C-alpha positions, 0 to 999 in steps of 0.5 A, a space after each residue: 595477043 595485043 597484051 602479049 605484044 605490050 608486055 614484050 614491049 615492057 621487057 624491051 624497055 627494061 633492057 634498053 632496046 628501044 627499037 624492039 620496044 617500039 615495034 611491039 607497042 606498035 603491033 599492040 596498037 594496031 590490034 587494039 585499034 582493030 578490036 576496040 576501035 580508036 576511042 578505047 582506053 587500051 588504045 590510049 595506053 598504047 599511044 602513051 607507051 609509044 610516046 614513052 619510047 620516043 621520049 627515051 629515044 630523044 624524039 620529043 616531037 613524036 613523043 608529044 604527038 603520041 601523048 596528045 593522041 592518048 590525052 584526046 582519047 582519055 579525055 573523051 572516055 573519062 572526062 578530066 577527073 581521072 588519074 590517067 588524064 593526069 598522068 598524060 598531062 604529066 608526061 607532056 609536061 616532062 617533054 615540054 620541060 626537056 624542050 625548054 618550053 618551061 611556061 607550057 611545062 608548068 601549065 601541064 604540070 599544074 593541070 596534072 596536079 589539080 586533077 590528082 588533088 581532086 581525085 586522091 587528095 593532097 596527101 598522096 605521093 603522086 601529088 608530091 611527085 607533081 609538086 616536085 616536077 613543078 619545083 624543077 621547072 620553077 627552078 629552071 625558070 629562075 624562080 628558086 623561092 617558088 620552087 622551094 615552096 613546091 619542094 617543101 610541100 613534096 617533102 612533107 607528103 613524102 615524110 608523112 607517107 614513107 618516113 625518113 628512110 626513103 629515096 623520095 624523101 632523100 631526093 626532096 631534101 636534096 632538091 631543097 638543099 640545091 636551092 639553098 646552095 644556088 641562092 646562097 641563103 645565109 646559114 643554110 649552106 651547111 644544112 644542105 651539105 649535111 643532108 646530101 651527105 646523109 643521103 650518100 650514107 643511107 
């Protein structure tokens, strides 16, 4: 029954019906807690899903609270070296970034990245996505050179895994291009414009 509520919540999320999604996820949480107890991965998953809804609603404090609960359970159950723990750190980093807490966002993105590298290696798309998130935070912190390093590392992985014709490759190139545009690096503005036009044609 809990899985059914959870799946219905996923459908509502896809439709943009956040209130009903939240209701279904909360029902799933109640059942899972009764059946499995409070320290179970499925309970952590429910807290994570509820956090996603609150984030989409713009209720960042409640989103953070739900993610924190998920993190506590996942850390107790799995320890630090698990992708679900990395995913929770990543979700919390997104919230901190949205709140403008860039130092804290950077800390949590880095925690997520470190776990992912240890678990799946450095040439994995999830690692590249974390680097992209770190780049976004560094750019907002006024550190374009450091952001560029992260974007370039992300691009290298995406190219290796997906090849040229992939949206994540296009996104990485656009991020690099935007840094070049905003910093006014000589000789590179034309490169960034060309890459972004190429994306629009693809």
